[in-house]
C-alpha positions, 0 to 999 in steps of 0.5 A: 825604462827597465834594466834588462841584463845583456845576457837576457837581451841576446837570448831573446834576440836569438829566440825572436830571430829564430822563430822569425826565420822559421815562419817565414821558411817555405817548410813551415811547421805541419801539423801531425796527421790525426788517426780515425780510430775505428770503434772497438770491436769492429770486424772488416770484414764480418765473420759469418756465423755457421748456418743453423739448420732450422725448419721453414717457419712463419716467424710473424705467428705468435700466441693468441691474445689473452688480457690477463696480466702474467701474475709473475710481473704484476707481483714483481712490481716492474719489468726490466726492458732490453733497449738501444740507446742509439736508434733515434727513431725506435729506441734512443736516450734523450741528451737533454733528458736522459730519458729514453725516447722512441716507437719502441719505448711508446710500446713498452709504456703502454705495455706497463699502462696495462700491467700496472694500471694506477702507477706511472708507467715509467716508474715500473720500467727498468731500462737496461741498454743492450746491443744487437749482438746481446739481446738473446743472451740477456733474455736467456740469462735473465738479466731482462724480461723483454726486449723491444729494440727493433728486432726482426722476428726469424725462425732462427731466433724463435729456436732461442726466445719467444716473439710477439705478433709483428707490430711493424713491417719494414725492409733492409736498405741502404744510406750513404753520404750525401756526396756519394756516387752510390744510388742503390745496393747494386752499386756497392759490390766490393765496398765496405758496408756497415751494420751492427753485430748480431742483426739480420742486416749482416747476413742480408749483406753477406748473401747479397750477389754484388758481394759487398764488404760487410763491417760489423760493429757493436752500435749502429752510431759506430757505423755512423761515425765510420761512414763520417771517417769514410772508412765505409761507404754505405750503412745498410739495415732496416729502413727504419733505423736509417731514418734515426741515422739520417737525423743525426747527420742530415748530410746522409741520404737513403738510396732511391734505386731497387736492387737490380734483380729480385729472386722469385718468391721475394717478398721484400716489398710485400708491406712496402706503400709503393705510392710513396716511392719505388721500393728499395728494400731487399729484404722482409723485417717483421718487427717483434718483441722478444721474450724468454720462451717460458714466459707464455702469459706475457707474450699473450698479454703483450700480444692483446695489448698490441691488438688494442694498439692496432685498434684504438689508433694508438698505434697510428698515432705513435708511427705519425710521432716517430715514423712519418717518412716510414713507407710501411703500409700500416699496423700489420694484422696479428697472425696467431697459431703455433709453427714448426720452430715456436711455440711448440703448442697452444 
């Protein structure tokens, strides 16, 4: 046996006695509370933007299709595409490969195939990550040439950027936790509901008669974290975006109860396939690709590509791949022609 000095034996004995005493005490060690930090940039309640006076328009209208590739981008040899990296069904970065994937990414690939025939389309796209609140600015300052980001065409946005024809009809609805008692937007009066900054979704929440408390964050995954941490009671945005968030957390669910009332002339469910389920949408969200207003040749060329995808069945194939549960009625027909906002002439 090794000889241990008496002083060490006494010290060790006191330490063991102390530890045993603490372990046996009714008021044992309590772990410190763990904070649930809010995402950087979160605003609760979200600050409404001052209303902008914009003439009424048909935001689905765009320039007539033209198959002529725009010389500007052919000579450039690539396009810079503004995309999100957090919308699983529409545009996201695959964690396994680092590649961008989704419905919007497939659209960009098809555009690149037509613009740069004979080349690997992904070699001709330079993806630039943008948030919803940055999209118009990144187009106007020249950071990107095109935005494919589940973006709704609106008359207000058309005063700042140009839009393609509508490539997907959707509408705003609600995602909640699986154990939530809420069945629809009508149950969320006074409750915190999350959406991304700079989206139409925030504006619709502010305008809802139930008066939910809108919470704005930079990224859609920030909303999901806040829902999981019970800092908000719901996430509300376009149905196609919510399907992607539900993929990330299968314990969540989409609401099933329609809004309690709809104003006269409401078109929210005009492009909803009622045979799939009862419509819970409470806004009309025509999705379009965005450009700088001066790039009219590019707009016309992309409208040509979109029409080709409608006609040859590729749009339907992409929809089956990425949005099989999305209850829209199919590829939206193209609408061409000017409106009071943009383009200024034909």
